[in-house]
C-alpha positions, -999 to 999 in steps of 0.1 A, spaced: 523 542 -422 491 523 -430 474 528 -464 442 546 -457 429 537 -491 428 500 -481 408 507 -449 376 488 -448 345 509 -448 314 495 -433 288 484 -458 256 505 -457 227 487 -441 199 480 -465 164 488 -457 145 457 -446 121 443 -473 84 445 -468 81 408 -460 106 412 -432 88 441 -417 55 422 -420 71 393 -401 81 415 -373 46 430 -369 29 400 -354 -7 414 -356 -3 423 -393 15 390 -401 -13 370 -383 -39 390 -402 -21 383 -435 -21 345 -427 -58 345 -419 -66 363 -451 -44 338 -471 -63 309 -456 -97 325 -464 -86 332 -500 -74 296 -504 -107 284 -491 -125 307 -516 -104 294 -545 -104 257 -538 -134 252 -515 -161 248 -542 -140 224 -562 -132 201 -532 -162 204 -510 -190 217 -532 -209 185 -534 -205 178 -497 -218 213 -488 -250 207 -508 -259 171 -498 -289 170 -475 -293 145 -447 -323 151 -425 -309 127 -399 -282 152 -392 -306 182 -390 -292 208 -365 -265 184 -355 -246 200 -326 -210 211 -330 -178 198 -315 -186 162 -322 -169 137 -346 -197 112 -346 -207 120 -381 -172 128 -394 -149 158 -395 -172 178 -418 -198 180 -389 -173 192 -363 -189 227 -364 -224 211 -365 -251 206 -392 -276 231 -406 -314 229 -407 -312 204 -437 -285 183 -423 -257 198 -444 -222 201 -427 -215 236 -415 -177 234 -420 -181 225 -457 -207 252 -462 -186 278 -446 -156 270 -468 -177 270 -500 -195 302 -490 -162 320 -488 -160 318 -526 -191 339 -532 -184 363 -504 -148 370 -516 -159 371 -552 -185 398 -545 -161 418 -523 -131 415 -547 -152 423 -578 -168 453 -562 -135 468 -549 -117 461 -582 -145 477 -604 -150 507 -581 -112 514 -578 -106 510 -615 -135 534 -625 -131 558 -596 -93 561 -599 -95 566 -637 -121 594 -633 -101 609 -604 -69 610 -625 -87 627 -653 -105 652 -630 -74 661 -611 -51 665 -640 -72 681 -667 -90 715 -666 -116 728 -643 -145 722 -666 -139 685 -669 -133 682 -632 -166 700 -624 -186 676 -646 -170 645 -630 -173 658 -595 -210 666 -600 -215 630 -612 -200 618 -579 -222 641 -560 -253 627 -577 -242 591 -567 -235 602 -531 -268 619 -527 -286 585 -526 -282 564 -494 -260 535 -505 -282 508 -488 -314 523 -502 -299 525 -537 -288 489 -534 -323 478 -523 -340 496 -552 -315 483 -579 -315 448 -567 -353 448 -565 -356 459 -601 -327 439 -616 -330 408 -594 -307 394 -568 -276 378 -583 -239 380 -578 -232 402 -610 -260 426 -600 -247 427 -564 -212 436 -577 -227 463 -600 -248 480 -574 -221 479 -546 -194 491 -570 -216 520 -581 -220 532 -545 -182 530 -538 -169 548 -569 -171 583 -554 -147 573 -526 -119 564 -550 -128 593 -573 -125 620 -546 -94 606 -530 -76 602 -563 -85 637 -575 -73 652 -542 -40 634 -545 -35 643 -581 -41 680 -574 -12 679 -550 11 657 -569 8 675 -603 25 706 -587 56 687 -577 89 694 -595 92 660 -612 58 664 -628 66 699 -640 99 687 -654 80 660 -674 57 687 -688 86 709 -698 103 679 -716 72 675 -737 58 642 -722 23 633 -732 -6 636 -708 -10 598 -707 26 593 -699 26 619 -671 -6 605 -656 4 568 -657 42 570 -653 46 598 -629 14 606 -610 -3 571 -607 27 554 -589 25 581 -562 -12 578 -558 -14 540 -559 -3 533 -523 -32 554 -510 -56 536 -533 -44 502 -522 -48 511 -485 -84 524 -491 -92 493 -511 -81 471 -482 -104 489 -459 -132 490 -485 -130 453 -489 -142 448 -454 -169 474 -458 -182 458 -490 -182 423 -474 -203 437 -445 -226 455 -470 -232 422 -489 -238 404 -456 -264 430 -447 -282 428 -480 -282 390 -478 -295 391 -443 -324 413 -455 -332 388 -481 -324 408 -512 -288 396 -516 -275 364 -530 -302 337 -533 -299 299 -530 -284 277 -544 -256 303 -542 -244 309 -506 -225 335 -487 -217 341 -451 -244 368 -449 -270 344 -463 -260 317 -438 -265 342 -410 -300 350 -424 -309 314 -427 -298 307 -391 -317 336 -376 -349 315 -369 -328 290 -350 -309 313 -327 -325 298 -295 -323 262 -306 -293 260 -329 -270 290 -323 -242 277 -344 -261 282 -376 -257 319 -374 -227 321 -351 -200 305 -373 -206 326 -404 -210 357 -383 -177 349 -366 -159 345 -399 -173 379 -411 -159 395 -379 -125 378 -382 -121 387 -419 -131 423 -414 -108 426 -383 -79 411 -403 -84 435 -432 -85 465 -409 -53 454 -391 -35 447 -424 -46 480 -439 -33 499 -410 1 483 -415 0 489 -453 -8 526 -447 25 529 -429 45 505 -451 35 521 -484 40 557 -473 76 568 -477 71 595 -450 59 569 -425 78 538 -435 109 547 -415 90 537 -384 87 501 -395 123 501 -409 137 514 -376 118 488 -357 130 460 -381 166 472 -379 165 473 -341 150 439 -338 173 425 -365 
């Protein structure tokens, strides 16, 4: 008679890690690679190509693309002052990403903090904070940005300030709505009964549940802020030379659309690619970070694995 206690039991299959699920979703994986390349260009581009991007050579004025006669830097053509488009696109990624990342980080930090307080504390505090959000949302975001930048002057810090101000209500309202639902769950009520402090309940029990939603919104908002910065720069009230962004490059190339299309086409294409990659990645993150939806990716990864 065989010893049943020695019978081998199959080991439980572990849930695939996030990187494994990302690898199996080709669109999301490609989007992540594109964004990594853009971030790398933003970090190292000014240090490696800053001087090349600012050197003027009128002999290469409006040099056409897809030619190596003047070197690899002019493969995407030259601008109206003979500066290589490829180097300028890489360097411009720094200011573009800096503005978008700074805006999203500031708006999410302030908005999430106010939302946590408004959702967890009493009705009076919540009403004051929500009326503040209503005041901000009552002004058209583009009009508010135009007025503030006209008064304070166009610069990267002012751009981050005004764009973050217009995005705070989104994080505030979303966080408050999430907190109002999460604070009624049993694990939060148990923490209250055990005498946990308000700060511990908010940051140790409620915030980890709300954080995935905020990360997904921030990914989408990153694309929106980048497009907003490009719009302001295109209107001439955004970043000013010698600083450079993709939106400013589009504005500078507008007068040459019929004679040198590449001046506005390449930065516009990078804006579209970056925004599309962020939207695709945020859609994947929305599923991957939600425990109620993540089983779809896990099941797909298990079936493919």
